[in-house]
C-alpha positions in Angstrom: 64.4 194.6 78.6 62.2 197.7 78.5 59.1 196.9 80.4 57.3 200.1 80.1 54.5 199.5 82.6 54.1 197.3 85.6 50.7 197.3 87.3 51.3 195.4 90.5 48.3 196.8 92.3 45.6 195.5 90.0 43.1 193.4 92.0 44.6 190.1 92.9 47.0 190.2 90.0 50.0 191.7 88.1 50.1 193.0 84.6 53.2 194.0 82.6 53.9 195.4 79.2 57.1 195.0 77.2 58.1 197.2 74.2 59.9 195.0 71.7 63.3 196.5 70.8 65.8 193.7 71.1 66.8 191.2 68.5 64.9 187.9 69.0 68.0 185.8 68.5 69.7 187.5 71.4 66.9 186.5 73.8 66.3 182.8 73.0 68.8 181.7 75.7 66.5 183.3 78.4 64.0 180.5 78.0 64.0 176.8 78.9 62.9 175.1 75.8 60.9 171.8 75.6 60.6 169.9 72.4 57.0 171.1 72.1 58.1 174.7 72.6 60.6 174.4 69.8 57.8 173.1 67.5 55.5 175.9 68.4 58.1 178.5 67.9 59.1 177.1 64.5 55.4 176.9 63.5 55.3 180.8 63.7 57.2 181.1 60.5 57.0 184.9 60.1 59.1 187.4 62.0 56.4 189.3 64.0 54.5 186.2 65.2 57.7 184.5 66.2 58.8 187.6 68.2 55.4 187.9 69.9 55.6 184.3 70.9 59.1 184.5 72.2 58.8 187.9 74.0 55.6 187.0 75.8 57.2 183.9 77.3 60.3 185.8 78.4 58.1 188.4 80.0 56.1 185.6 81.7 59.3 184.1 83.2 60.4 187.5 84.6 57.0 188.1 86.1 57.0 184.6 87.8 60.6 185.3 88.9 61.4 181.6 88.7 64.2 179.3 87.5 61.8 176.4 87.2 60.6 175.2 83.9 57.3 176.9 83.0 54.8 174.5 81.5 52.5 176.8 79.5 49.8 174.9 77.7 46.4 175.5 76.2 43.0 173.9 77.1 40.5 172.4 74.6 39.3 175.9 73.7 42.8 177.3 73.1 42.9 179.3 76.3 46.5 179.3 77.8 47.1 178.0 81.3 50.0 177.3 83.5 50.2 173.6 84.2 52.8 173.8 87.0 51.9 177.2 88.6 48.7 178.2 90.4 48.2 181.6 88.7 45.8 182.2 85.8 47.1 184.2 82.9 46.2 186.1 79.8 48.6 187.1 77.0 48.2 189.7 74.3 50.3 191.5 71.7 50.0 194.1 69.0 52.6 196.0 67.0 55.7 196.2 69.0 54.0 195.7 72.4 53.6 192.4 74.3 51.5 192.2 77.5 51.1 189.4 80.1 48.6 189.3 83.0 48.8 187.0 86.0 46.0 186.6 88.5 44.7 184.4 91.2 41.4 184.3 89.4 40.2 183.9 85.9 41.3 186.8 83.8 41.4 188.3 80.3 43.5 191.1 78.8 43.9 192.7 75.4 46.2 195.3 73.9 45.7 197.0 70.6 47.5 199.5 68.5 44.9 202.2 67.5 44.6 202.5 63.8 42.0 204.5 61.8 40.6 201.5 59.9 38.8 200.1 63.0 35.6 201.9 61.8 35.2 199.4 59.0 34.5 196.5 61.3 32.8 198.3 64.2 29.4 197.0 63.1 30.6 193.5 64.0 31.0 194.2 67.7 29.0 197.2 68.7 25.2 196.8 69.2 22.5 199.3 68.3 22.0 200.1 72.0 25.7 200.6 72.5 26.0 203.0 69.5 23.7 205.4 71.4 26.4 206.4 73.9 29.2 206.9 71.3 30.0 210.6 71.1 31.1 212.0 67.8 34.1 213.8 69.2 35.4 210.6 70.9 34.0 208.2 68.3 37.4 206.7 67.3 38.6 206.1 70.9 35.2 204.7 72.0 35.1 202.2 69.1 38.6 201.0 70.1 37.5 200.7 73.7 34.5 198.6 72.7 36.8 196.3 70.8 39.5 196.0 73.4 37.2 195.6 76.4 35.1 192.9 74.6 38.3 191.1 73.6 39.3 191.0 77.3 35.9 189.7 78.3 36.1 187.1 75.5 39.4 185.9 76.8 38.1 185.8 80.3 35.2 183.6 79.3 37.6 181.4 77.4 35.1 179.0 75.8 34.7 180.7 72.4 31.4 180.7 70.5 30.5 184.2 71.8 28.9 186.8 69.5 30.5 190.1 70.4 27.3 192.1 69.7 24.9 189.8 71.5 26.8 188.1 74.3 29.3 190.8 75.3 27.7 194.0 76.5 29.3 197.2 77.8 27.3 199.6 80.0 27.4 203.3 79.1 30.8 204.9 79.5 32.6 208.1 78.6 36.0 208.2 77.0 39.1 209.1 79.0 42.7 207.9 78.7 42.3 205.6 81.7 39.3 204.3 83.6 36.9 201.4 84.4 33.6 200.4 83.0 31.1 197.6 83.6 31.1 194.7 81.1 28.6 191.8 80.9 29.0 188.3 79.5 25.6 186.8 78.9 25.0 183.6 77.0 22.4 180.9 77.7 22.5 180.2 81.4 25.9 182.0 81.9 25.8 185.6 83.2 28.7 187.5 84.7 29.0 191.2 85.4 32.6 192.5 85.8 34.6 195.7 86.1 36.8 196.2 83.0 39.8 198.4 83.4 41.5 200.2 80.6 44.6 202.4 80.0 46.2 204.1 77.0 50.0 203.8 76.4 51.0 206.2 73.6 48.9 205.1 70.6 48.0 201.7 72.2 44.9 200.8 74.3 44.9 198.1 76.9 42.0 196.5 78.7 41.9 193.8 81.4 39.4 192.0 83.7 39.7 189.4 86.5 37.5 188.0 89.2 
């Protein structure tokens, strides 16, 4: 299984990315299936969603390095959690990449294939103040970085009902293929300032946060 990156040194956690190349039918035997798992897998009735669901769970099993049954569930807000392990987790997928993050603390992670059409929806997640530090020569990359980092923060928060422009804020940053910036979650009485890390993998961008 071609895990193309393993970040074992991220603060209090472990992040791994798998490039999907195998046939899904050949990998089903690697999981321990509950009746609920079978229902969830069958509910993803298209090829790509089914592959993402399957591969993310196989990657999770490898990362936990266990023969035990893994009880992966979702809370009332849809945030995944491990019912019989202590680690927190975040799962993301895009194109032919699947990524899983494990941490001792709350975490959020996102991976995105970088496509030119991102410009069309940028107004939905970048505020007027944030546009001020977008440079024309790195506009495309910075727009994607806004999207990816704010998705990671959104998953970290985990309670939905966040407006990306108002409640998720990124402090000024410059584009580079790998780095860290400061992100803020601010809604009502909740306020959290966190380092958000990012890394490019070919034409993919990945961002993660924990703490």
